[in-house]
LOTORGU-852433 format. One record per atom (N, C-alpha, C, O): residue in one letter; z, y, x. Coordinates in steps of 0.1 Angstrom, whole numbers, plus 5000, padded with zeros to 4 digits. Atoms other than C-alpha are relative to their C-alpha. Layout:
BEGIN
AZYX
...
***
This chain:
BEGIN
M498550004998
M657364257345
M500750024987
M500550124980
S499449995013
S659364177314
S501450045000
S501950084989
S498649965000
S662864257325
S500250154998
S499350235001
R499749865003
R664464577313
R500850065012
R501850025015
I499449934989
I665264807342
I500350144996
I499550224992
V499549865003
V667365117336
V500450065013
V501250015021
V499749934988
V667665377363
V500850124995
V500450204987
V499249895003
V670465627361
V499950115012
V500450085023
G500249904989
G669565947380
G498550035002
G497849945006
G501449964998
G666266147382
G499750075012
G498850155012
G500349934987
G666466267418
G498949935007
G498149865002
T501050054991
T664366157447
T499849854998
T498749804996
A500150145001
A665165787446
A499749954986
A498849864984
G500350045014
G665165757408
G498650034996
G498049944989
A501449965004
A661865937404
A499049915007
A498049875001
R500950094993
R660265707430
R500049874993
R498949814992
L500050135008
L661365397411
L499250024987
L498449934983
A500749975012
A660065557379
A498550015001
A497849984992
E501449994997
E656765627395
E499349865002
E498249854998
R500750134996
R656165267406
R500449884991
R499749784992
L499650115009
L657965057380
L500150054986
L500450174984
P499849965014
P658065057342
P501550004996
P502049904990
V498650005002
V661665167339
V500450104989
V499550184985
T499449895009
T663865367315
T500850095010
T501850045015
L499449914991
L664865667335
L500950104992
L500550174983
L499049915007
L668065857324
L500450105010
L501050075020
G499749894991
G668566197340
G500750114993
G500450144981
E499249895006
E670966487333
E499250135000
E499450214990
E500649874999
E668766777344
E498950024990
E498349924986
P501049975010
P666566947319
P498550005005
P497649994998
H501350004993
H663666957344
H499549865003
H500249775004
A500650124995
A661166687352
A500449985015
A500750085022
P499650024986
P661966527386
P499350085010
P498150115008
Y500549914990
Y661366747416
Y500449975014
Y501449905015
N499750034986
N661466747453
N501150105005
N500850225007
R498949914996
R664866887464
R499750065014
R500250175017
V500249954986
V663666927500
V499350145000
V499550225009
L500749885000
L661467217489
L500750114992
L500050214988
L499349905008
L664067407469
L500150145008
L500050245002
A499949884992
A664467657498
A498750084999
A498750205000
D501349935001
D660767737496
D499850064986
D499150174985
V500049935013
V661067807459
V500950125000
V500550234995
L499249885000
L663968037465
L499450115009
L499650235006
A500649894991
A662068217493
A498850064993
A498350164998
G501249955007
G659168267468
G498749955005
G497649995001
R501350064995
R656668057487
R499449914989
R498149904988
Y500650095010
Y656267807458
Y500750034986
Y501850094986
G499449995014
G656767817420
G500749864997
G500349775004
P499350135003
P659067547405
P499049894996
P499349774999
E500950105004
E655967367392
E499449935012
E499049815011
V500650054988
V654667307427
V500849885006
V500249795012
I499150104994
I657667087437
I500249884991
I501049794994
A499850125009
A657366847407
A499549875007
A498549875015
L500350134995
L657266487417
L498949934992
L498749974980
P501050065008
P654466247406
P500549944987
P501649914985
A499750055014
A654366137370
A500549865000
A500349785010
A499450135001
A656265837359
A499049894997
A497949924992
H500850125004
H654765487354
H499650014985
H500450044977
P500449985014
P652665487322
P500849924990
P500849954978
D499350095009
D654765207307
D501550035000
D502349964994
G498649975000
G658065367315
G500450124990
G499550184984
T499649895009
T660165617295
T501150085008
T501750045017
R499049914994
R662365917305
R500850074989
R500250114979
H499149935010
H665366057286
H500950095007
H501450065018
R499049924995
R667566347292
R501349954994
R501549964982
A498850065005
A670966187290
A501150005011
A500749985023
R498950014990
R674366197307
R500749864997
R501449854987
V499450135002
V675565837312
V501550015003
V501950075013
T498649994999
T679265807307
T500749875003
T501949875007
A499350134998
A679965437310
A499049895002
A497949894997
V500850124998
V678465107322
V500949884995
V501949855000
D499450115005
D679464807301
D499449885007
D498349835003
R500650114993
R678864527326
R499949874992
R499049794994
A500050125007
A679764247303
A498949994990
A498249894989
A501149995010
A677264357276
A498750045007
A497650035001
R501149944993
R674864497302
R499350114992
R498250114988
V500549885008
V674564827284
V500650125007
V501750125012
V499549874996
V674865187296
V500250094988
V499350094979
R499849915012
R676365437272
R500050145004
R500550185015
C500249864996
C675665807271
C500950094991
C501450054981
A499149905007
A677566117260
A499550034986
A500450064978
D500449975013
D675366167230
D500049884990
D499649894979
G499850125008
G676165817217
G498949905002
G499049794997
A501150094998
A672865657228
A500549895009
A501449915018
A499750114991
A673065317245
A498749935004
A497749934996
F501250074994
F670465137267
F500449875006
F501249865016
A499750134994
A670564767274
A499149985012
A498050045013
Y500750024987
Y669464647308
Y500149855004
Y501149785001
D500050134992
D668564327327
D500450035014
D501249965020
R499649944986
R668864527360
R500250144998
R499450224992
L499649865001
L670564857363
L499950055015
L500449995024
V500149934987
V669865097392
V500850134999
V500450224991
L499249875000
L672465367400
L499350095011
L499450055023
A500549914990
A670665657417
A500650144996
A499950244994
T499249895005
T673365907408
T500150125010
T500650225007
G500149894990
G672866117440
G501450045005
G502349965007
S498849944995
S675566347452
S500350144994
S499450204988
N499649875004
N677466657443
N500350095011
N500750055022
P499649914990
P677966967463
P501550015002
P502350004993
V498649994997
V681266997481
V500550144997
V499950245003
L499449865002
L683367297468
L501250015008
L502249945006
P498949994991
P685667407495
P501350054993
P501250124983
P498849965007
P689367467487
P500450145004
P501250175012
L499849854998
L689167847487
L500850064989
L500750024977
R499449915010
R691368097469
R498850064992
R497950114998
G501149945008
G689268217440
G499149894993
G498349924984
L500850115006
L687767877432
L501149914994
L501549815000
R498950085007
R690267737407
R499449954987
R498650014980
G500450065013
G689767507378
G498649944999
G498249904988
G501350065000
G686367387388
G498950094995
G497750054996
R501149915004
R684467687374
R499850105010
R500750165016
L500449904989
L682667917398
L499950144994
L499450164983
P500149865005
P683068287394
P498550044999
P497749995006
A501449945000
A679868487385
A499650055014
A500450115021
G500549964987
G677768537416
G500249895011
G499849915022
V499850114990
V678968217433
V499249874995
V499449834984
H500950125004
H676567917434
H500049915012
H500049945023
A500450104991
A676067597451
A498550015002
A497850094995
F501450004998
F672567527464
F499549865001
F499249805011
R500250155001
R671767177452
R498949974990
R498149874992
T501050035011
T669567187420
T499050114998
T499250225003
L500949895004
L666667377406
L500650104992
L500350224993
D499349905008
D668967547382
D500850095010
D500850215007
D499349924990
D671067667412
D498950105006
D499250225007
C501149924994
C667767797427
C499650114991
C499450234995
L500549905010
L666667977395
L501150104998
L500850224996
A498949905002
A670168137391
A500050095012
A500250215010
L500049914988
L670068267427
L498850095000
L498950215003
D501349915001
D666468397421
D500350124992
D499850234994
A499749895009
A667768607393
A501050105006
A501050225001
L499049914994
L670568757414
L499650075013
L500150185015
V500249954986
V669068817448
V498750095000
V497750054995
G501149914997
G666869107458
G500250075013
G501250055020
T499949924987
T666269347486
T501350085001
T501750154991
G498849924998
G669569477500
G501249944994
G502349994997
V498850065005
V671869247481
V500749925011
V500149845018
R499250074990
R674669117503
R500349864995
R501049844985
V499850145003
V674768737503
V500749945011
V500349955023
V499250074990
V677368537522
V499749854997
V500049804986
V500350145001
V676268177528
V501249935008
V501349965020
I498850074994
I679367947535
I499549875004
I499249784995
G500550134995
G678267657557
G498850015008
G497850065003
G501149994991
G675967637587
G499349875003
G498849865014
G500750124998
G674567297583
G498550014996
G498150134994
L501449995004
L670967207574
L499850084987
L498950164986
L500149945013
L671467317538
L500350155001
L499650234995
G499649864998
G673167647548
G498950085007
G498650195003
V501149934993
V670467737573
V498850024992
V498250124992
S501249995009
S667767657548
S500250114990
S499350194987
A499749905010
A669467877522
A499950145006
A499350235000
A500049864993
A669968167547
A498650055003
A498350165000
R501449954997
R666368177558
R499250034988
R498450124988
A500749975013
A665168157522
A500450144994
A499650224990
L499549875006
L667368447511
L499650125009
L499350225003
A500549894991
A666468657542
A498550034997
A498150154997
A501549985004
A662768607532
A499950084988
A498950154986
R500049925012
R663668767499
R500550145002
R500550234993
G499649864997
G664969077516
G501550024999
G502050135000
A498649985001
A668669007511
A500650035013
A500150005024
D499149974989
D671369117535
D500949875002
D501949864995
V499450135000
V672468767546
V501049995012
V500750025023
V499050034990
V675668667564
V500249854999
V500549804988
L499850154999
L675968297575
L501349975007
L501450005019
A498750034994
A679468177581
A500249855002
A500149774992
Q499950154997
Q679967837599
Q501449985007
Q501750055016
Q498750034994
Q683367687606
Q500049935013
Q500949955021
G500150084988
G682167467634
G499650095012
G499450215010
E500349934987
E681267567670
E498650055000
E498450165006
H501449955001
H677567597663
H499349954988
H499849864981
L500750035012
L674967567636
L499449865001
L499149805012
M500650135001
M673667227624
M500649905010
M499949845017
E499350094990
E676267027643
E499649864999
E499649785009
R500450145001
R675066697629
R498749975007
R498549865011
Q501350034995
Q671566737642
Q499750065014
Q498950015022
L500449924988
L671566987671
L501150005011
L502349985007
D499049984989
D673267017705
D500250155001
D499650234994
A499649864999
A674767347716
A498850095004
A498650205000
G501249924994
G671567457735
G499050034989
G498550144987
A501049985011
A669267397705
A500650094989
A499850174984
A499449915011
A671767567681
A500050145004
A499850234996
A500149864996
A671767877703
A498750064998
A498550174994
V501449965003
V667967897701
V499850034985
V499350144982
L500149985015
L668167857663
L500850134996
L500350214988
R499249885004
R670868127661
R499350135004
R499250224996
R500749884996
R668868377681
R498850034991
R498650144988
H501249985010
H665868317658
H500550064987
H499950154982
L499549955013
L667968367627
L500450145001
L500150224992
E499549864999
E669468687640
E498950105003
E498850204997
A501049904995
A666568847658
A498850004991
A498250114989
D501250005007
D663668737637
D500250014985
D499350074978
L499849995014
L665168707602
L501150104996
L501250124984
G499049905003
G667968957604
G501349944994
G502050014987
V498850075006
V670668697594
V501250035010
V501150015022
E498849984992
E674168787606
E500849875001
E501249824990
V499450144998
V675668457620
V501450015006
V501650085016
H498650014995
H679368387625
H500349855001
H500349784991
T499650144998
T680468047640
T501550005004
T502150115007
E498550014998
E684067917645
E500750104991
E501650184995
C499549905009
C684768127614
C500349934987
C499549874980
R499550065012
R686867997585
R500250104989
R500850204990
V499849925012
V686668137551
V501349964992
V501549844990
R498750035007
R690068167533
R499850004985
R500449924978
G500149995014
G689068277499
G499050104995
G498350175003
L500949905006
L686968487475
L500950104992
L501850064986
R499349905008
R688068807459
R499150034989
R497950054990
C500849985012
C686868857424
C500650114991
C501850144992
A499649915010
A687069117397
A499249994988
A498049984988
G500750025013
G686269077360
G499249875000
G498249864993
G500650135000
G685368717367
G498849985009
G498149885009
A501250004991
A682668807393
A500550025015
A501450095017
V499649984986
V682868777431
V499650145005
V498750205001
E500349874995
E683069097450
E500250005015
E499850105022
A499850004985
A684168997486
A500449865004
A500949784996
V499550124994
V684868707509
V501050035011
V500950135019
E498949984990
E688068687529
E500149895010
E500149785007
F499950094989
F688168527563
F501449975005
F502350055002
A498750044996
A691068347579
A500750105009
A501950115009
D499449904991
D691568627604
D500350134993
D500750234999
G499749885008
G692068877576
G498850094997
G499050184989
F501249915002
F688569037577
F499549974986
F499449864982
V500550015013
V687169107543
V498650065000
V498350175005
L501449965000
L683369127537
L499650014986
L499649914978
D500649985013
D681869277506
D498849904997
D498049885006
A501150105004
A679569027488
A499650014986
A500550004977
G500450005014
G677469047457
G499749864995
G499849824983
V500350145003
V676468677459
V500649915011
V500649955023
V499550104991
V678068377476
V499449874998
V499349824986
V500650135001
V676268057483
V500949905007
V501249925019
L499250114995
L678367737489
L499149895005
L498549824997
A500850114994
A676567507513
A500849925010
A500649925022
C499050074992
C679467297525
C499949855000
C500949785002
G500350145000
G677866957523
G500049944986
G500150014976
V500150075013
V677566697496
V501049885000
V501349835011
R499250115002
R679666407483
R499449904990
R499049954979
P500650095009
P678266087468
P500650004986
P501850004985
R499550015014
R678566067430
R500349854997
R499349774994
V499650145002
V680465737426
V500949974988
V501349864986
G499050025010
G682665797396
G499549894990
G500349814986
L500550105010
L680465597372
L500249865005
L500649774998
A499950144994
A680365297396
A501549965001
A501849854998
A498650034998
A684165317403
A500649964987
A501349874986
E499450035013
E684965327366
E499549864994
E500249804986
A500550135004
A682765017361
A500549895008
A500249775005
G499450104992
G684764837387
G499249945012
G499449845017
L500850044989
L682064817414
L500750035013
L501650125013
D499449984987
D682964807451
D499550145005
D498350165007
V500349864995
V683165177462
V500950035012
V502150015011
R499349954988
R684165307496
R499750155000
R500150234991
R500549865000
R682665647506
R498950014990
R498850114983
G501050015010
G679665547485
G500049864993
G501049794995
I500050135007
I678665257463
I499449895009
I498349915014
V500350104990
V678564957486
V498849914995
V498949854984
V501250095003
V675164767487
V499749915012
V500149955023
D500450094989
D673764477507
D498650035003
D498050134999
D501349984996
D670364437522
D499050004989
D497850054991
R500950005012
R668764387488
R500450114990
R500050114979
L499649885008
L670464707476
L500849964988
L500850034978
R499150045011
R672764507453
R501450055002
R501950055013
T498649975000
T676164627444
T500949875000
T500349765001
S499250125001
S679164387440
S499749934986
S500249824985
D500550075012
D677564307406
D498549975002
D497850075005
P501450044996
P674264117412
P499050064991
P497850064994
Y501049955009
Y672664277382
Y499950165001
Y499250224993
I499949854998
I673364637394
I499650035015
I500249985024
H500449954987
H671664807424
H500450155001
H500750224991
A499849864997
A672265147440
A499150045011
A498949975021
V500949954990
V669865367460
V500350155001
V500850224992
G500049864998
G669765717475
G501450055005
G502149975012
D498849934994
D672665957483
D501349924996
D502349935004
C498750075005
C675265747463
C500249875007
C501349825006
A499950144994
A674565417482
A500550005014
A500250095022
E499450024987
E676565307512
E499549865005
E499949765000
H500650124995
H674565047532
H500549985014
H500450075023
D499650034987
D676064877562
D501050115006
D501050145018
G499049904996
G678865137563
G499550145002
G500250235007
R500649874997
R676465427564
R499550074987
R498950014978
L500649915010
L675665717540
L498950085007
L499250135018
Y501149924994
Y672365897547
Y499950144995
Y499950245003
G500149875006
G672166187523
G498750075003
G498650205004
L501349954996
L668466237533
L498949954991
L499049834986
A501050045009
A665366227512
A499249895006
A498849804998
G500850114994
G663565997537
G500649874997
G500049774994
A499350125002
A666265737534
A500049964985
A499849844982
A500150035014
A666265767496
A498749944996
A498749844988
L501350065002
L662565697495
L499849865005
L499349774999
E500150134994
E662765407518
E500849894992
E500349784990
Q499250095008
Q665565247498
Q499349974986
Q499349864982
A500750035013
A663565297465
A498849915002
A498649824994
D501250094997
D660465137481
D500449865002
D499849774997
A499550144998
A662464847493
A500449934987
A500249814985
L499550065012
L664064797459
L498849974991
L498949884983
V501250035008
V660564807442
V499649865004
V499349784995
D500450144996
D659664497463
D501049904995
D500649794991
V499050105005
V662964327454
V499949974985
V499949864981
L500050025015
L662664387417
L498649954995
L498649874985
R501450045004
R658864327415
R499749865004
R499249784997
H500450134994
H658564027438
H501149915004
H500949795007
G498950084995
G661963917447
G500149985015
G500749895020
T500150024985
T661163967484
T500450135006
T500750235000
G499849884992
G661864207511
G501550045000
G502449964996
G498749954999
G664964417517
G500150135007
G499050185011
Y499849884993
Y666464717534
Y500849985012
Y501849925011
R499350014987
R667564737570
R500550135006
R500950135017
G499649874995
G668465097573
G498950095003
G497750055004
T501049904998
T666665417580
T500350075013
T501450115016
R499949924989
R665965597612
R499450134997
R498150154997
A500549885007
A665665947598
A499850125010
A500650155018
L500349884993
L663966247613
L500250124991
L499850134980
T499849885007
T665166587603
T499050115004
T498950135016
R501049894996
R662566867601
R500450124991
R500850114980
L499749875006
L663067237592
L499050105005
L498850115017
S500849884997
S660667527591
S500750124996
S501050144984
T499449875003
T662267867593
T499050115000
T499350235002
G501049904999
G658968047592
G499450005014
G498449935016
A500550004987
A658368137628
A500449895009
A499849875019
L499450114992
L660367847641
L499949874993
L500449854982
E500050145005
E659767477637
E501049925007
E501249945019
L498950074994
L662567237643
L499949854996
L499549824984
A499950145003
A662766857645
A501149945008
A501349975020
A498950064993
A665766647654
A500149854995
A499949824983
F499950145004
F666366267654
F501049935010
F501249975021
G499150084992
G668966017666
G501250075006
G501750175000
E498949954993
E671666097691
E499650115010
E499050085020
A500449894991
A671266447706
A501050025011
A500750085021
T499049994990
T674466417726
T500149875009
T500449775003
P500150134992
P674166167756
P501449945002
P502450015002
L498850074995
L676765907765
L500049995015
L498950015021
P500050034985
P677865837801
P499049895003
P498949794997
G501050094996
G674965667818
G498650024994
G497649974999
D501349975005
D672265807796
D499250095009
D499850175016
D500949904993
D669265997810
D499650104990
D499350074979
T500449895009
T668466337796
T499050095007
T499150125019
V500949904995
V665566567800
V500050124990
V500050104978
R499949885009
R665766927787
R499150105006
R499150135018
L500949884997
L663167207788
L500350114991
L500350094979
A499749885008
A664067557776
A499250125005
A499150145017
D500749884997
D661967867775
D500550124991
D500150134980
A499449905007
A663968167765
A499050104995
A499350174984
T501049905005
T660868387762
T499449974987
T499350054978
S500850045013
S659068187736
S501049944990
S500649924978
G499050055010
G662268047720
G499849854999
G500349794989
A500350145001
A661067687727
A501249925007
A501849975016
Y498950094994
Y663667407734
Y499649864997
Y499249824986
R500350145002
R663067037739
R501049925008
R501349955020
K499150084993
K665466767748
K499949864995
K499749834983
V500050145004
V665366387748
V501149935007
V501549965018
V498950084995
V668066127754
V499549865001
V499149804991
V500550144998
V667165787769
V501149915005
V501949955013
R498950104997
R669465487771
R499249875004
R498649804996
G500750124994
G668065207794
G498550044999
G498050135004
D501549975001
D664365187784
D499750044985
D498650034981
R500249965014
R664865317748
R500450154998
R501350205004
L499749865005
L664665667733
L501049994989
L500849934979
V498950005010
V667865727714
V500250134992
V500950134982
G499849885008
G667566087703
G499250115006
G498750105018
G500749894995
G665866417707
G500150124991
G500450114979
V500149875007
V665666787696
V498950085005
V498750095017
L501149924996
L662566997696
L500050124991
L500150114979
L500249875007
L662367367686
L498850075005
L498650075017
G501249934996
G659267577687
G498849914999
G498349884988
D501250085000
D656267367698
D500449864997
D501149795005
L499750145003
L656467027681
L498849915003
L498749814996
G501150084997
G653366887697
G500349865004
G499549775001
A499750144995
A655166587711
A500849924989
A501149814992
V499150065009
V657266507680
V499549874994
V500249784992
G500650125007
G654866257664
G500249875009
G500749775004
A499950124991
A654766017695
A501549975002
A501849855002
L498650034997
L658466057702
L500749944987
L501449844989
A499450065012
A659465987665
A499549864998
A500349774994
R500550145001
R657265677665
R500749915009
R501149795006
A499350084990
A658865547697
A501549984995
A502049874997
W498650015004
W662365617683
W500149914987
W501049824987
E499950085012
E661765477648
E499649855002
E500249774996
G500450134997
G660065167662
G500949935010
G500849815013
D499150064989
D662865117689
D499249935011
D499549825015
E500950064990
E660065057714
E500550035014
E501150135017
A499749974986
A660465027752
A499150115004
A497950125000
L500749884996
L659365347768
L499149965012
L499449875020
P500950034989
P656365347793
P500750035013
P501650125014
E499549974987
E657165347830
E499450125005
E498350115012
A500649874996
A656565707836
A501250105002
A502250084996
P498949904999
P658666007847
P500450054986
P499650074977
L499549965013
L660966117818
L499450134996
L499350154984
L500549875004
L659466457819
L498849994992
L498550074983
H501250035008
H656266307804
H500449994985
H499550014977
L499750015014
L658166247772
L499950134993
L499850134980
L500049875007
L658166617765
L498650075001
L498550194998
T501449955001
T654366657769
T499549994985
T500249944977
H500549995014
H652266707737
H499749864995
H499849844982
D500250145006
D651566327734
D501249925002
D501149804999
G498850074998
G655066227742
G500049905011
G500849825013
G500150084989
G653966057773
G499449864997
G499549775006
F500550135004
F652265767754
F498550005001
F497949904998
***
């Protein structure tokens, strides 16, 4: 391969491309590429940072720590903050996403007070590691997948954790109310996390530039030594927008992961394909693999990802996929065991499995996920069989 491929961004998608192709990889972080999915395990003390390192780059590729500030499409050059410039024949934007910082009192000017951190990067993880210990009061703002992951990791460190979720229940994007109730009981009873839902945070109280309390909309004030912001992510599209590429919520790409400039591609959290943003590691890897074939052979393409969400909270295993909330006319099977904390639910539309949630025993998840990912017709058997250990297959 003689063409010069420059990849901007050293996250999951960028690192996958650098592993498989001889590219020039430009990344801002001081660390070698790592698996963000395992950051909670590093924070919990289960792994050291070196364990989550991603595979080494292609032997003919190069990696540079650089912050790209501009894309000169006419000259096909990317320019960096330190004055360096890299010419390309094909450019791949794998710029990822930034954590959403909520509009709270006490968060002004874009700088976070001491003791307040997002939970997105290895540096965030290392900073929290230095602050958190037994008995330290930590308030996690946001009860999605990231917030739950952070809360269980911090609880494993012995911190006094409070999880505040504005929505009606935890992990609203993945779980229905029944599954979320099981998850909440586990966090509270097994991990000692104090969970509040339908709870809006109004602001932070700080003294001497450091956080000391969280103020809720109802006027309640909770002392806090550390605050973790887990309020979602937003695609990093500034570089693409300034270069004049088509940007909506993300950088718009076609089935060959091309942007509106045929010499520029986008993959991972920053890419919007067929109107959809994924924000998941599995989708980023699938997009990167599809782009490898496009760049190497000129063949193949990307048709979207059917992503399975998995989370281990120690004693509780969780898997969710597809549509957990049925539409009128859908068939639903649900099994719940309050004693063991197990919960299983699948949603069937016609002869197709369209979604499911499993907590506790995940014996059936492999067969169910394959049927859902492959969009296969289900066998003619009672729906209850879908929740057996082999998924009824």
